[in-house]
gemmi code that builds the backbone of each chain (N, CA, C; Angstrom):
import gemmi

chains = {
    "A": [
        ("MET", (168.107, -39.667, 309.608), (167.933, -38.516, 308.719), (167.796, -38.941, 307.254)),
        ("GLU", (168.726, -39.836, 306.812), (168.694, -40.367, 305.444), (167.351, -41.024, 305.154)),
        ("LYS", (166.876, -41.788, 306.156), (165.631, -42.525, 306.007), (164.446, -41.565, 305.827)),
        ("SER", (164.479, -40.464, 306.617), (163.413, -39.476, 306.566), (163.371, -38.780, 305.194)),
        ("LEU", (164.568, -38.444, 304.668), (164.624, -37.787, 303.356), (164.126, -38.706, 302.255)),
        ("LEU", (164.504, -39.972, 302.358), (164.071, -40.975, 301.371), (162.547, -41.104, 301.373)),
        ("SER", (162.012, -41.084, 302.577), (160.561, -41.195, 302.729), (159.863, -39.985, 302.100)),
        ("LEU", (160.446, -38.801, 302.289), (159.871, -37.570, 301.730), (159.883, -37.622, 300.202)),
        ("ARG", (160.999, -38.101, 299.663), (161.128, -38.202, 298.204), (160.072, -39.175, 297.655)),
        ("ARG", (159.906, -40.271, 298.365), (158.897, -41.252, 297.939), (157.511, -40.637, 297.922)),
        ("ARG", (157.244, -39.832, 298.962), (155.935, -39.190, 299.055), (155.684, -38.290, 297.844)),
        ("PHE", (156.725, -37.538, 297.447), (156.574, -36.654, 296.286), (156.351, -37.452, 295.008)),
        ("VAL", (157.072, -38.559, 294.885), (156.905, -39.401, 293.691), (155.482, -39.949, 293.645)),
        ("ILE", (154.983, -40.378, 294.792), (153.612, -40.902, 294.855), (152.613, -39.793, 294.485)),
        ("LEU", (152.876, -38.587, 295.008), (151.998, -37.448, 294.670), (152.013, -37.177, 293.170)),
        ("GLY", (153.193, -37.281, 292.580), (153.340, -37.081, 291.129), (152.534, -38.097, 290.350)),
        ("LEU", (152.621, -39.343, 290.771), (151.860, -40.412, 290.109), (150.367, -40.169, 290.254)),
        ("PHE", (149.971, -39.741, 291.437), (148.556, -39.462, 291.696), (148.058, -38.350, 290.768)),
        ("ALA", (148.898, -37.308, 290.609), (148.530, -36.189, 289.724), (148.369, -36.673, 288.290)),
        ("THR", (149.285, -37.552, 287.868), (149.213, -38.095, 286.501), (147.915, -38.855, 286.283)),
        ("ILE", (147.584, -39.712, 287.248), (146.358, -40.520, 287.124), (145.122, -39.618, 287.106)),
        ("THR", (145.153, -38.560, 287.931), (144.024, -37.617, 287.951), (143.838, -36.964, 286.588)),
        ("VAL", (144.946, -36.548, 285.972), (144.884, -35.931, 284.635), (144.300, -36.925, 283.642)),
        ("LEU", (144.746, -38.183, 283.738), (144.265, -39.222, 282.816), (142.753, -39.381, 282.906)),
        ("PHE", (142.214, -39.324, 284.113), (140.779, -39.548, 284.288), (139.938, -38.306, 284.000)),
        ("LEU", (140.478, -37.140, 284.321), (139.683, -35.922, 284.174), (139.740, -35.314, 282.784)),
        ("ALA", (140.856, -35.464, 282.095), (141.023, -34.825, 280.783), (139.938, -35.201, 279.777)),
        ("PRO", (139.542, -36.506, 279.648), (138.543, -36.838, 278.630), (137.197, -36.188, 278.866)),
        ("THR", (136.819, -35.888, 280.106), (135.499, -35.326, 280.356), (135.465, -33.822, 280.118)),
        ("ALA", (136.622, -33.254, 279.875), (136.689, -31.800, 279.774), (136.095, -31.272, 278.475)),
        ("SER", (136.099, -32.086, 277.405), (135.710, -31.546, 276.107), (134.576, -32.339, 275.450)),
        ("ALA", (133.626, -32.865, 276.242), (132.498, -33.599, 275.677), (131.634, -32.652, 274.861)),
        ("GLY", (131.186, -33.111, 273.703), (130.359, -32.247, 272.864), (129.407, -33.050, 272.012)),
        ("SER", (128.308, -32.408, 271.597), (127.348, -33.112, 270.755), (127.775, -33.000, 269.294)),
        ("PHE", (127.336, -33.940, 268.487), (127.670, -33.942, 267.069), (126.443, -34.286, 266.239)),
        ("THR", (126.450, -33.853, 264.987), (125.431, -34.234, 264.002), (126.166, -34.616, 262.731)),
        ("SER", (126.039, -35.871, 262.336), (126.692, -36.357, 261.115), (125.615, -36.643, 260.075)),
        ("THR", (125.727, -36.000, 258.925), (124.756, -36.222, 257.849), (125.460, -36.860, 256.660)),
        ("PHE", (124.876, -37.931, 256.162), (125.471, -38.678, 255.051), (124.466, -38.774, 253.906)),
        ("LYS", (124.947, -38.524, 252.720), (124.153, -38.791, 251.522), (124.739, -40.074, 250.946)),
        ("LEU", (123.963, -41.143, 251.003), (124.515, -42.458, 250.678), (124.201, -42.876, 249.251)),
        ("ALA", (125.240, -43.118, 248.492), (125.052, -43.623, 247.129), (124.672, -45.094, 247.215)),
        ("PRO", (123.784, -45.542, 246.304), (123.394, -46.952, 246.325), (124.574, -47.873, 246.038)),
    ],
    "B": [
        ("MET", (118.847, -47.743, 243.662), (118.844, -49.096, 244.208), (117.451, -49.707, 244.023)),
        ("ASN", (117.408, -50.895, 243.461), (116.119, -51.545, 243.245), (115.831, -52.566, 244.342)),
        ("VAL", (114.579, -52.529, 244.797), (114.115, -53.486, 245.807), (112.859, -54.149, 245.253)),
        ("SER", (112.912, -55.469, 245.127), (111.732, -56.175, 244.647), (111.687, -57.592, 245.208)),
        ("ASP", (110.474, -58.131, 245.203), (110.262, -59.514, 245.646), (109.322, -60.158, 244.634)),
        ("LEU", (109.873, -61.078, 243.851), (109.092, -61.698, 242.766), (108.411, -62.992, 243.199)),
        ("SER", (108.219, -63.161, 244.496), (107.470, -64.325, 244.992), (106.065, -64.309, 244.385)),
        ("VAL", (105.572, -65.484, 243.990), (104.256, -65.561, 243.357), (103.249, -66.121, 244.357)),
        ("PRO", (102.237, -65.313, 244.730), (101.236, -65.806, 245.677), (100.538, -67.058, 245.098)),
        ("PRO", (100.137, -68.000, 245.902), (100.062, -67.897, 247.372), (101.403, -68.138, 248.076)),
        ("ASN", (102.464, -68.330, 247.309), (103.762, -68.517, 247.964), (104.443, -67.169, 248.193)),
        ("PHE", (104.901, -66.974, 249.406), (105.658, -65.767, 249.745), (107.045, -66.169, 250.248)),
        ("PHE", (107.919, -65.210, 250.309), (109.275, -65.368, 250.894), (110.166, -66.328, 250.096)),
        ("THR", (109.803, -66.572, 248.845), (110.619, -67.466, 248.035), (111.568, -66.698, 247.119)),
        ("GLY", (111.215, -65.448, 246.840), (112.008, -64.670, 245.902), (111.684, -65.079, 244.469)),
        ("PRO", (112.588, -64.787, 243.527), (113.860, -64.118, 243.779), (113.684, -62.657, 244.240)),
        ("PHE", (114.713, -62.196, 244.958), (114.694, -60.870, 245.559), (115.758, -59.972, 244.914)),
        ("ASN", (115.421, -58.693, 244.844), (116.429, -57.650, 244.593), (116.501, -56.794, 245.852)),
        ("TYR", (117.680, -56.554, 246.345), (117.857, -55.636, 247.478), (119.257, -55.052, 247.423)),
        ("GLY", (119.575, -54.184, 248.359), (120.899, -53.564, 248.246), (121.389, -52.908, 249.516)),
        ("PHE", (122.702, -52.755, 249.533), (123.389, -52.051, 250.623), (123.952, -50.754, 250.048)),
        ("THR", (123.760, -49.674, 250.767), (124.342, -48.404, 250.322), (125.857, -48.447, 250.515)),
        ("ALA", (126.495, -47.381, 250.053), (127.925, -47.217, 250.326), (128.126, -47.111, 251.834)),
        ("LEU", (129.305, -47.485, 252.256), (129.675, -47.342, 253.665), (130.153, -45.904, 253.871)),
        ("ALA", (129.490, -45.184, 254.769), (129.867, -43.779, 255.004), (130.650, -43.663, 256.299)),
        ("LEU", (131.549, -42.669, 256.339), (132.392, -42.475, 257.516), (132.486, -40.988, 257.852)),
        ("ASP", (132.275, -40.659, 259.123), (132.570, -39.313, 259.618), (133.791, -39.438, 260.527)),
        ("PRO", (134.979, -39.096, 260.016), (136.205, -39.305, 260.799), (136.325, -38.381, 262.002)),
        ("ALA", (135.459, -37.357, 262.069), (135.565, -36.376, 263.169), (134.959, -36.896, 264.472)),
        ("VAL", (134.132, -37.939, 264.376), (133.477, -38.447, 265.591), (134.344, -39.540, 266.205)),
        ("THR", (135.111, -39.156, 267.220), (136.002, -40.127, 267.873), (135.885, -39.992, 269.391)),
        ("GLY", (136.476, -40.972, 270.077), (136.423, -40.979, 271.539), (135.263, -41.836, 272.025)),
        ("GLN", (134.786, -41.518, 273.221), (133.642, -42.235, 273.784), (132.367, -41.649, 273.178)),
        ("VAL", (131.609, -42.472, 272.462), (130.470, -41.953, 271.695), (129.152, -42.577, 272.160)),
        ("THR", (128.157, -41.702, 272.337), (126.787, -42.132, 272.638), (125.890, -41.620, 271.517)),
        ("ILE", (125.114, -42.516, 270.913), (124.210, -42.119, 269.828), (122.873, -41.702, 270.429)),
        ("ASN", (122.373, -40.536, 270.013), (121.088, -40.042, 270.527), (119.928, -40.257, 269.562)),
        ("SER", (120.197, -40.132, 268.253), (119.094, -40.301, 267.305), (119.605, -40.658, 265.909)),
        ("ILE", (118.704, -41.266, 265.131), (118.967, -41.567, 263.716), (117.764, -41.074, 262.920)),
        ("SER", (118.019, -40.347, 261.838), (116.946, -39.925, 260.930), (117.318, -40.342, 259.515)),
        ("VAL", (116.326, -40.777, 258.740), (116.588, -41.198, 257.362), (115.559, -40.587, 256.420)),
        ("SER", (115.951, -40.486, 255.166), (114.984, -40.081, 254.150), (115.428, -40.641, 252.801)),
        ("THR", (114.461, -40.795, 251.908), (114.750, -41.277, 250.550), (113.576, -40.945, 249.638)),
        ("ASP", (113.816, -41.000, 248.347), (112.739, -40.898, 247.361), (112.520, -42.288, 246.769)),
        ("ALA", (111.270, -42.760, 246.834), (110.951, -44.111, 246.350), (109.991, -44.030, 245.167)),
        ("THR", (110.358, -44.699, 244.089), (109.472, -44.773, 242.913), (108.900, -46.181, 242.821)),
        ("LEU", (107.558, -46.236, 242.761), (106.869, -47.537, 242.733), (106.653, -47.989, 241.292)),
        ("HIS", (107.110, -49.204, 240.971), (106.947, -49.736, 239.606), (105.879, -50.817, 239.520)),
        ("HIS", (105.625, -51.484, 240.642), (104.548, -52.494, 240.641), (103.949, -52.594, 242.032)),
        ("LEU", (102.619, -52.513, 242.088), (101.908, -52.575, 243.358), (101.323, -53.974, 243.545)),
        ("PRO", (101.623, -54.634, 244.655), (101.056, -55.965, 244.895), (99.526, -55.924, 244.996)),
        ("TYR", (98.894, -57.083, 244.838), (97.430, -57.166, 244.785), (96.752, -56.663, 246.058)),
        ("TYR", (97.464, -56.693, 247.191), (96.843, -56.286, 248.464), (96.867, -54.758, 248.644)),
        ("GLY", (97.430, -54.037, 247.682), (97.253, -52.584, 247.626), (98.201, -51.718, 248.426)),
        ("SER", (99.305, -52.253, 248.899), (100.313, -51.400, 249.539), (101.714, -51.890, 249.169)),
        ("SER", (102.717, -51.097, 249.528), (104.081, -51.400, 249.069), (105.080, -51.363, 250.236)),
        ("PRO", (105.045, -52.392, 251.079), (105.933, -52.381, 252.244), (107.375, -52.745, 251.885)),
        ("PHE", (108.282, -52.045, 252.522), (109.700, -52.395, 252.385), (110.360, -52.160, 253.744)),
        ("ASP", (111.581, -52.615, 253.883), (112.280, -52.508, 255.172), (113.533, -51.655, 255.103)),
        ("TRP", (113.705, -50.864, 256.149), (114.946, -50.118, 256.402), (115.756, -50.871, 257.455)),
        ("GLU", (117.046, -50.962, 257.254), (117.952, -51.381, 258.325), (119.124, -50.400, 258.291)),
        ("ILE", (119.285, -49.669, 259.369), (120.365, -48.667, 259.441), (121.366, -49.125, 260.496)),
        ("PHE", (122.599, -49.201, 260.100), (123.665, -49.655, 261.004), (124.604, -48.478, 261.298)),
        ("VAL", (124.972, -48.333, 262.560), (125.910, -47.282, 262.971), (126.912, -47.889, 263.938)),
        ("GLY", (128.193, -47.563, 263.760), (129.188, -48.121, 264.674), (130.592, -47.596, 264.418)),
        ("PRO", (131.559, -48.114, 265.177), (132.948, -47.631, 265.080), (133.777, -48.354, 264.015)),
        ("ALA", (133.171, -49.319, 263.311), (133.913, -50.104, 262.315), (132.966, -50.533, 261.203)),
        ("PRO", (133.495, -50.888, 260.029), (132.630, -51.376, 258.943), (131.823, -52.601, 259.382)),
        ("PHE", (130.697, -52.825, 258.694), (129.751, -53.837, 259.134), (129.871, -55.166, 258.381)),
        ("GLY", (130.758, -55.197, 257.398), (130.993, -56.443, 256.671), (130.090, -56.668, 255.479)),
        ("PHE", (129.301, -55.655, 255.081), (128.415, -55.802, 253.928), (129.012, -55.082, 252.717)),
        ("ALA", (129.153, -55.805, 251.621), (129.660, -55.190, 250.400), (128.613, -54.223, 249.861)),
        ("PRO", (128.979, -52.950, 249.645), (128.000, -51.992, 249.112), (127.568, -52.404, 247.702)),
        ("GLY", (126.305, -52.129, 247.379), (125.854, -52.370, 246.015), (124.564, -53.143, 245.942)),
        ("GLN", (124.163, -53.365, 244.694), (122.890, -54.007, 244.386), (123.055, -55.525, 244.366)),
        ("VAL", (122.092, -56.219, 244.984), (122.015, -57.682, 244.890), (120.774, -57.977, 244.044)),
        ("THR", (120.937, -58.795, 243.005), (119.830, -59.016, 242.068), (119.542, -60.503, 241.891)),
        ("GLY", (118.238, -60.824, 241.922), (117.794, -62.176, 241.594), (118.269, -63.261, 242.539)),
        ("THR", (118.379, -62.923, 243.800), (118.839, -63.921, 244.764), (117.654, -64.586, 245.470)),
        ("THR", (117.876, -65.815, 245.908), (116.839, -66.487, 246.694), (117.160, -66.428, 248.188)),
        ("VAL", (118.231, -65.714, 248.520), (118.572, -65.523, 249.945), (117.591, -64.517, 250.540)),
        ("ARG", (116.822, -64.988, 251.515), (115.840, -64.086, 252.133), (116.553, -62.948, 252.853)),
        ("PRO", (116.149, -61.718, 252.564), (116.850, -60.585, 253.194), (116.700, -60.536, 254.706)),
        ("ASP", (115.581, -61.086, 255.223), (115.424, -61.041, 256.682), (116.335, -62.042, 257.387)),
        ("SER", (117.049, -62.857, 256.596), (118.007, -63.789, 257.214), (119.389, -63.144, 257.355)),
        ("ILE", (119.532, -61.949, 256.792), (120.819, -61.243, 256.868), (120.827, -60.378, 258.137)),
        ("THR", (121.768, -60.639, 259.013), (121.803, -59.915, 260.290), (123.149, -59.217, 260.482)),
        ("SER", (123.155, -58.255, 261.384), (124.374, -57.502, 261.680), (124.564, -57.431, 263.188)),
        ("ASN", (125.818, -57.321, 263.604), (126.078, -57.120, 265.038), (126.529, -55.679, 265.311)),
        ("ALA", (126.101, -54.757, 264.446), (126.422, -53.337, 264.664), (125.893, -52.908, 266.030)),
        ("PRO", (126.684, -52.122, 266.785), (126.252, -51.737, 268.138), (125.047, -50.803, 268.174)),
        ("THR", (124.812, -50.095, 267.051), (123.611, -49.255, 266.962), (122.853, -49.650, 265.698)),
        ("GLN", (121.580, -49.985, 265.881), (120.766, -50.421, 264.744), (119.357, -49.856, 264.870)),
        ("LEU", (118.786, -49.550, 263.701), (117.369, -49.166, 263.624), (116.763, -49.969, 262.482)),
        ("ARG", (115.689, -50.715, 262.793), (115.045, -51.544, 261.766), (113.528, -51.315, 261.808)),
        ("PHE", (112.973, -50.988, 260.653), (111.520, -50.823, 260.582), (111.035, -50.987, 259.148)),
        ("SER", (109.731, -51.320, 259.028), (109.090, -51.380, 257.715), (108.331, -50.085, 257.483)),
        ("GLN", (108.181, -49.746, 256.209), (107.458, -48.526, 255.869), (106.727, -48.742, 254.553)),
        ("LEU", (105.624, -48.018, 254.356), (104.873, -48.111, 253.106), (105.337, -47.023, 252.152)),
        ("ALA", (105.514, -47.411, 250.882), (106.154, -46.494, 249.927), (105.195, -45.873, 248.920)),
        ("GLY", (103.898, -45.898, 249.166), (102.968, -45.280, 248.227), (102.205, -46.314, 247.421)),
        ("THR", (101.190, -45.854, 246.704), (100.318, -46.778, 245.973), (100.177, -46.395, 244.500)),
        ("SER", (100.779, -45.304, 244.109), (100.637, -44.827, 242.743), (101.770, -45.369, 241.866)),
        ("ILE", (101.404, -46.229, 240.927), (102.430, -46.820, 240.066), (103.056, -45.733, 239.190)),
        ("GLY", (104.348, -45.695, 239.202), (105.075, -44.659, 238.467), (105.327, -43.412, 239.298)),
        ("GLY", (104.673, -43.336, 240.452), (104.824, -42.152, 241.303), (106.036, -42.260, 242.228)),
        ("THR", (106.536, -41.093, 242.623), (107.675, -41.051, 243.548), (107.225, -40.419, 244.859)),
        ("THR", (107.549, -41.075, 245.949), (107.166, -40.595, 247.276), (108.423, -40.346, 248.098)),
        ("THR", (108.466, -39.183, 248.745), (109.569, -38.918, 249.680), (109.196, -39.527, 251.024)),
        ("LEU", (110.077, -40.362, 251.511), (109.812, -41.088, 252.755), (110.803, -40.648, 253.829)),
        ("THR", (110.305, -40.488, 255.042), (111.186, -40.132, 256.154), (110.891, -41.021, 257.358)),
        ("GLY", (111.910, -41.165, 258.200), (111.747, -41.918, 259.441), (112.809, -41.490, 260.433)),
        ("SER", (112.486, -41.602, 261.709), (113.483, -41.238, 262.724), (113.220, -41.982, 264.026)),
        ("TYR", (114.305, -42.163, 264.759), (114.189, -42.770, 266.083), (115.058, -41.982, 267.049)),
        ("ASP", (114.463, -41.629, 268.201), (115.200, -40.918, 269.249), (115.472, -41.906, 270.378)),
        ("PHE", (116.756, -42.210, 270.581), (117.124, -43.203, 271.586), (116.997, -42.654, 273.011)),
        ("VAL", (116.933, -41.336, 273.150), (116.814, -40.728, 274.479), (115.377, -40.842, 274.976)),
        ("SER", (114.429, -40.487, 274.110), (113.012, -40.531, 274.513), (112.304, -41.785, 274.002)),
        ("ASN", (113.033, -42.622, 273.258), (112.457, -43.837, 272.659), (111.217, -43.524, 271.833)),
        ("THR", (111.334, -42.508, 270.991), (110.204, -42.162, 270.125), (110.562, -42.448, 268.668)),
        ("PHE", (109.575, -42.956, 267.960), (109.747, -43.391, 266.572), (108.707, -42.690, 265.709)),
        ("GLN", (109.148, -42.149, 264.578), (108.219, -41.429, 263.701), (108.529, -41.721, 262.238)),
        ("THR", (107.478, -41.842, 261.429), (107.646, -41.921, 259.969), (106.540, -41.078, 259.334)),
        ("ASN", (106.705, -40.739, 258.057), (105.678, -39.923, 257.404), (104.667, -40.749, 256.632)),
        ("THR", (104.855, -42.090, 256.611), (103.826, -42.972, 256.042), (103.658, -44.144, 257.007)),
        ("GLY", (102.734, -45.047, 256.696), (102.469, -46.187, 257.576), (103.739, -46.982, 257.848)),
        ("ASN", (103.846, -47.487, 259.061), (105.079, -48.196, 259.416), (104.802, -49.385, 260.324)),
        ("PHE", (105.811, -50.211, 260.454), (105.812, -51.275, 261.448), (107.197, -51.286, 262.082)),
        ("PHE", (107.242, -50.907, 263.359), (108.526, -50.816, 264.059), (109.039, -52.220, 264.389)),
        ("LYS", (110.334, -52.429, 264.169), (110.910, -53.745, 264.462), (111.936, -53.714, 265.590)),
        ("PHE", (112.926, -52.829, 265.479), (113.983, -52.840, 266.501), (114.763, -51.522, 266.492)),
        ("ALA", (115.128, -51.075, 267.683), (116.062, -49.950, 267.814), (116.922, -50.225, 269.038)),
        ("GLY", (118.223, -50.163, 268.859), (119.119, -50.410, 269.990), (120.442, -49.701, 269.787)),
        ("THR", (121.019, -49.263, 270.885), (122.327, -48.615, 270.815), (123.092, -48.870, 272.099)),
        ("SER", (124.401, -48.924, 271.990), (125.238, -49.022, 273.190), (126.451, -48.121, 272.991)),
        ("PRO", (126.774, -47.298, 273.989), (127.909, -46.390, 273.863), (129.198, -47.169, 273.665)),
        ("GLY", (130.137, -46.557, 272.981), (131.392, -47.270, 272.738), (132.524, -46.348, 272.371)),
        ("GLN", (133.687, -46.944, 272.249), (134.904, -46.216, 271.902), (135.046, -46.194, 270.386)),
        ("PHE", (135.053, -44.999, 269.802), (135.191, -44.848, 268.352), (136.599, -44.334, 268.066)),
        ("THR", (137.413, -45.142, 267.430), (138.805, -44.778, 267.183), (138.987, -44.139, 265.810)),
        ("ASN", (138.350, -44.708, 264.796), (138.570, -44.240, 263.416), (137.478, -43.323, 262.894)),
        ("GLY", (136.414, -43.121, 263.682), (135.296, -42.313, 263.238), (133.999, -43.097, 263.310)),
        ("LEU", (132.923, -42.447, 262.839), (131.597, -43.054, 262.894), (131.212, -43.585, 261.512)),
        ("TYR", (130.926, -44.883, 261.437), (130.517, -45.522, 260.183), (129.001, -45.698, 260.173)),
        ("THR", (128.427, -45.605, 258.976), (127.010, -45.945, 258.838), (126.752, -46.561, 257.468)),
        ("GLN", (125.745, -47.420, 257.415), (125.372, -48.086, 256.164), (123.890, -48.456, 256.260)),
        ("VAL", (123.208, -48.447, 255.107), (121.777, -48.762, 255.071), (121.530, -49.974, 254.185)),
        ("PHE", (120.640, -50.834, 254.634), (120.229, -52.035, 253.908), (118.725, -51.894, 253.640)),
        ("LEU", (118.344, -51.903, 252.351), (116.933, -51.778, 251.982), (116.462, -53.050, 251.298)),
        ("TRP", (115.310, -53.543, 251.730), (114.797, -54.793, 251.174), (113.282, -54.882, 251.344)),
        ("SER", (112.691, -55.875, 250.674), (111.259, -56.110, 250.840), (110.970, -57.598, 250.683)),
        ("GLU", (110.028, -58.044, 251.475), (109.498, -59.397, 251.299), (107.991, -59.294, 251.058)),
        ("GLY", (107.618, -58.199, 250.359), (106.206, -57.927, 250.101), (105.562, -58.895, 249.124)),
        ("GLY", (106.346, -59.557, 248.278), (105.813, -60.542, 247.341), (105.010, -59.931, 246.202)),
        ("ASP", (104.496, -60.810, 245.350), (103.646, -60.438, 244.212), (104.291, -59.365, 243.336)),
        ("GLY", (105.585, -59.489, 243.166), (106.280, -58.595, 242.226), (106.438, -57.163, 242.689)),
        ("ILE", (106.334, -56.926, 243.990), (106.567, -55.553, 244.490), (107.903, -55.053, 243.946)),
        ("ASN", (107.896, -53.798, 243.462), (109.086, -53.306, 242.772), (109.271, -51.807, 243.046)),
        ("LEU", (110.355, -51.467, 243.720), (110.620, -50.084, 244.121), (112.041, -49.678, 243.757)),
        ("ASP", (112.195, -48.426, 243.351), (113.540, -47.860, 243.155), (113.765, -46.764, 244.194)),
        ("PHE", (114.935, -46.798, 244.813), (115.266, -45.786, 245.833), (116.425, -44.921, 245.361)),
        ("ARG", (116.315, -43.647, 245.642), (117.443, -42.755, 245.380), (117.478, -41.656, 246.455)),
        ("ASP", (118.571, -40.915, 246.489), (118.767, -39.842, 247.484), (118.549, -40.340, 248.910)),
        ("ILE", (119.268, -41.374, 249.251), (119.161, -41.921, 250.613), (120.056, -41.080, 251.531)),
        ("THR", (119.430, -40.521, 252.559), (120.162, -39.653, 253.494), (120.008, -40.175, 254.918)),
        ("VAL", (121.097, -40.164, 255.650), (121.081, -40.586, 257.055), (121.702, -39.477, 257.902)),
        ("THR", (121.037, -39.135, 258.989), (121.593, -38.169, 259.954), (121.676, -38.843, 261.322)),
        ("VAL", (122.850, -38.786, 261.892), (123.082, -39.392, 263.205), (123.487, -38.280, 264.170)),
        ("THR", (122.834, -38.221, 265.325), (123.249, -37.254, 266.348), (123.689, -38.002, 267.602)),
        ("GLY", (124.512, -37.342, 268.391), (124.982, -37.970, 269.616), (125.943, -37.075, 270.363)),
        ("VAL", (126.619, -37.694, 271.318), (127.597, -36.973, 272.144), (128.902, -37.737, 272.092)),
        ("SER", (129.988, -37.001, 271.854), (131.298, -37.655, 271.831), (132.238, -36.946, 272.799)),
        ("THR", (133.071, -37.736, 273.431), (134.094, -37.210, 274.328), (135.439, -37.607, 273.760)),
        ("PRO", (136.079, -36.697, 273.014), (137.341, -37.065, 272.359), (138.406, -37.443, 273.366)),
        ("GLU", (139.215, -38.421, 273.000), (140.361, -38.814, 273.825), (141.430, -37.735, 273.704)),
        ("PRO", (142.050, -37.317, 274.808), (143.167, -36.372, 274.680), (144.346, -37.090, 274.044)),
        ("PRO", (145.192, -36.353, 273.320), (146.342, -37.009, 272.686), (147.207, -37.712, 273.736)),
        ("SER", (147.618, -38.936, 273.445), (148.396, -39.742, 274.396), (149.687, -39.041, 274.798)),
        ("LEU", (150.314, -38.369, 273.801), (151.593, -37.720, 274.064), (151.424, -36.597, 275.093)),
        ("LEU", (150.282, -35.897, 274.987), (150.008, -34.802, 275.915), (149.862, -35.341, 277.337)),
        ("LEU", (149.131, -36.439, 277.465), (148.933, -37.046, 278.780), (150.260, -37.537, 279.351)),
        ("PHE", (151.016, -38.210, 278.507), (152.301, -38.757, 278.935), (153.226, -37.620, 279.376)),
        ("GLY", (153.271, -36.579, 278.547), (154.127, -35.423, 278.831), (153.735, -34.742, 280.136)),
        ("THR", (152.414, -34.580, 280.351), (151.928, -33.942, 281.577), (152.368, -34.741, 282.796)),
        ("GLY", (152.235, -36.053, 282.698), (152.598, -36.934, 283.813), (154.081, -36.871, 284.130)),
        ("VAL", (154.890, -36.973, 283.073), (156.350, -36.960, 283.253), (156.793, -35.617, 283.835)),
        ("LEU", (156.199, -34.541, 283.300), (156.534, -33.201, 283.782), (156.184, -33.062, 285.268)),
        ("GLY", (155.027, -33.581, 285.634), (154.594, -33.523, 287.034), (155.573, -34.235, 287.944)),
        ("ILE", (155.991, -35.412, 287.542), (156.928, -36.202, 288.358), (158.274, -35.482, 288.461)),
        ("LEU", (158.727, -34.917, 287.329), (160.012, -34.208, 287.321), (159.990, -33.015, 288.272)),
        ("VAL", (158.903, -32.237, 288.213), (158.786, -31.053, 289.066), (158.800, -31.452, 290.534)),
        ("LEU", (158.045, -32.491, 290.854), (157.974, -32.914, 292.248), (159.315, -33.490, 292.727)),
        ("SER", (160.004, -34.207, 291.837), (161.319, -34.741, 292.193), (162.309, -33.607, 292.445)),
        ("LEU", (162.191, -32.570, 291.603), (163.065, -31.405, 291.749), (162.830, -30.731, 293.106)),
        ("LEU", (161.559, -30.602, 293.460), (161.212, -30.018, 294.760), (161.800, -30.846, 295.892)),
        ("ALA", (161.722, -32.165, 295.735), (162.267, -33.069, 296.757), (163.774, -32.876, 296.863)),
        ("GLY", (164.437, -32.712, 295.685), (165.880, -32.511, 295.656), (166.274, -31.213, 296.351)),
        ("LEU", (165.531, -30.142, 296.084), (165.803, -28.847, 296.718), (165.643, -28.937, 298.227)),
        ("HIS", (164.626, -29.662, 298.629), (164.358, -29.832, 300.052), (165.523, -30.577, 300.716)),
        ("THR", (166.068, -31.568, 300.011), (167.192, -32.356, 300.536), (168.417, -31.458, 300.721)),
        ("LEU", (168.694, -30.636, 299.689), (169.848, -29.737, 299.759), (169.712, -28.776, 300.946)),
        ("SER", (168.506, -28.231, 301.082), (168.217, -27.289, 302.149), (168.440, -27.936, 303.525)),
        ("SER", (168.045, -29.203, 303.625), (168.181, -29.936, 304.887), (169.663, -30.152, 305.208)),
        ("GLN", (170.469, -30.507, 304.143), (171.905, -30.758, 304.359), (172.606, -29.497, 304.869)),
        ("ARG", (172.190, -28.324, 304.330), (172.780, -27.055, 304.734), (172.495, -26.807, 306.220)),
        ("ASN", (171.278, -27.063, 306.612), (170.893, -26.828, 308.007), (171.652, -27.732, 308.975)),
        ("TYR", (171.943, -28.962, 308.503), (172.579, -29.924, 309.408), (174.079, -30.040, 309.172)),
        ("GLY", (174.699, -29.051, 308.529), (176.146, -29.041, 308.284), (176.920, -28.812, 309.586)),
        ("PRO", (178.294, -28.884, 309.478), (179.119, -28.700, 310.682), (178.867, -27.322, 311.279)),
        ("GLN", (178.777, -27.254, 312.568), (178.493, -25.987, 313.270), (179.796, -25.211, 313.497)),
    ],
}
model = gemmi.Model(1)
for chain_id, residues in chains.items():
    chain = gemmi.Chain(chain_id)
    for i, (resn, *xyz) in enumerate(residues, 1):
        res = gemmi.Residue()
        res.name, res.seqid = resn, gemmi.SeqId(i, " ")
        for name, pos in zip(("N", "CA", "C"), xyz):
            atom = gemmi.Atom()
            atom.name, atom.element = name, gemmi.Element(name[0])
            atom.pos, atom.b_iso = gemmi.Position(*pos), 0.0
            res.add_atom(atom)
        chain.add_residue(res)
    model.add_chain(chain)
structure = gemmi.Structure()
structure.add_model(model)
structure.setup_entities()
């Protein structure tokens, strides 16, 4: 029984880590946008 | 900024040369993973001396990247260092020659652009395309740009440039704040651990003494 509970807890921890990694990879693509930078350059 | 080449024909590329680097410009808002799509430039050029062959060629070099390029801004005067020997390792560069007019004392507005998506190059006067290249990269502090103007036209070619403008377009994917990512991850693990703990308690209750 103890072994089974430990295994379940491990599974949840692994799921948590997986969720974290997913957020890390997906978050940057969520807000891609185009830009226009204009500079007036002094000599 | 003055650009001139006082080489005396039949000798060319000897100088002395006048050329210059513009100020280093920065757009701090462009951060994250950045892809450059196009560069456009414009300037007003006043011709002070026309070489004997009847045109006034000069060169543009536009550098774009995530960090300064190592060139001190300002005018270089009377040097024998050939400007075409000065190179940059900027990840995005546009280099081309353009003709600046034939009327001594006259001012010509010059424009040029390069589209890295369609690989199209345009100028409003005669040109000679040299190089255009870009590679996407991580921009941490913003987008830097700087322009280098020079000529190896010889025979006392003499040009003054003012109102130099550069427009850079592209796509940026900002990095999410590290703290937000870290917090999301920790919160996720905590919630799941809590669920595991509740499940354990529930199991102990079910398997208690009968």
